C-alpha positions as CSV (number, residue, x, y, z in Angstrom):
1,M,190.7,78.8,106.5
2,S,193.1,77.6,109.1
3,T,196.5,79.2,109.5
4,S,198.0,76.5,111.6
5,S,201.2,74.8,110.6
6,D,199.3,71.5,110.3
7,S,197.6,72.8,107.2
8,R,200.7,73.9,105.2
9,P,200.3,73.3,101.5
10,D,203.8,71.9,101.1
11,G,203.4,69.0,103.5
12,P,203.2,68.2,107.2
13,P,205.2,70.2,109.8
14,W,208.6,68.9,110.7
15,Y,209.7,68.3,114.3
16,E,212.9,67.7,116.1
17,I,212.7,65.5,119.3
18,R,215.7,65.2,121.5
19,L,216.1,62.4,124.0
20,E,218.7,61.8,126.6
21,G,220.6,58.6,125.9
22,R,221.3,56.6,122.8
23,L,218.4,54.9,121.0
24,D,219.7,51.9,119.1
25,P,219.5,52.2,115.3
26,R,217.2,49.1,115.2
27,W,214.4,51.4,116.4
28,A,214.7,53.6,113.3
29,G,212.0,51.7,111.3
30,R,209.5,52.3,114.1
31,F,209.8,56.0,113.6
32,D,209.9,56.1,109.8
33,P,210.0,58.6,108.0
34,M,211.8,60.5,110.7
35,S,215.6,60.3,110.8
36,L,217.3,59.0,113.9
37,T,220.8,60.3,114.9
38,T,222.8,59.9,118.0
39,A,225.7,62.0,119.3
40,D,227.0,63.3,122.6
41,G,224.7,61.1,124.7
42,L,221.6,62.4,122.9
43,T,219.3,60.8,120.3
44,R,217.6,63.1,117.9
45,L,214.5,62.3,115.8
46,T,213.8,64.7,113.0
47,G,211.1,64.6,110.3
48,P,207.5,65.2,109.3
49,V,204.7,64.6,111.8
50,V,201.2,64.6,110.2
51,D,199.3,66.3,113.0
52,Q,199.2,66.9,116.7
53,A,197.5,63.6,117.4
54,A,200.4,61.8,115.6
55,L,202.9,63.9,117.6
56,H,201.3,62.9,120.9
57,G,201.3,59.2,119.8
58,L,205.0,59.5,118.9
59,L,205.8,61.0,122.3
60,H,203.9,58.2,124.0
61,Q,206.0,55.6,122.1
62,L,209.2,57.3,123.1
63,R,208.0,57.4,126.8
64,D,207.3,53.7,126.7
65,I,210.9,53.0,125.5
66,G,212.1,54.8,128.6
67,L,214.3,57.6,127.3
68,T,214.1,61.0,128.9
69,L,212.6,63.7,126.8
70,V,215.0,66.7,126.5
71,S,213.1,68.9,124.0
72,V,210.5,69.0,121.2
73,G,210.4,71.7,118.6
74,Q,209.0,72.5,115.2
75,V,211.7,73.0,112.6
76,E,211.8,73.8,108.9
77,P,211.7,70.8,106.6
78,G,215.2,69.4,106.2
79,A,216.5,71.3,109.2
80,T,219.3,69.6,111.2
81,S,218.7,71.3,114.5
82,Y,216.9,74.1,116.3
83,P,218.3,76.3,119.1
84,V,217.6,75.1,122.6
85,A,217.4,77.4,125.6
86,P,219.5,76.4,128.6
87,S,217.5,74.1,130.8
88,T,218.9,75.6,134.0
89,P,219.4,79.3,134.9
90,T,222.9,80.6,134.4
91,H,222.5,82.7,137.5
92,R,221.0,81.6,140.7
93,P,220.1,84.1,143.4
94,T,221.8,83.6,146.7
95,T,219.9,83.7,149.9
96,G,221.2,85.3,153.1
97,A,221.7,83.0,156.0
């Protein structure tokens, strides 16, 4: 018996995909049943993804649209967001010159 999240009895795992830029709402139908929201210069797709192959296919579609991928993470069904670690270090070591 598999313990992966892809085999959950209550449905497929949910993901949140964050993209840099604004994806026009006319694209929402292409990513159904995921919800598409935009705010603060980011687009967020949230919803169920059947399996890893479907996730990779979705990421390929987003790549082809041309938006920069910011993050991908698995979330609880119905989640509105997941925490994202800073993409750049808060402290950079200095070098002596």
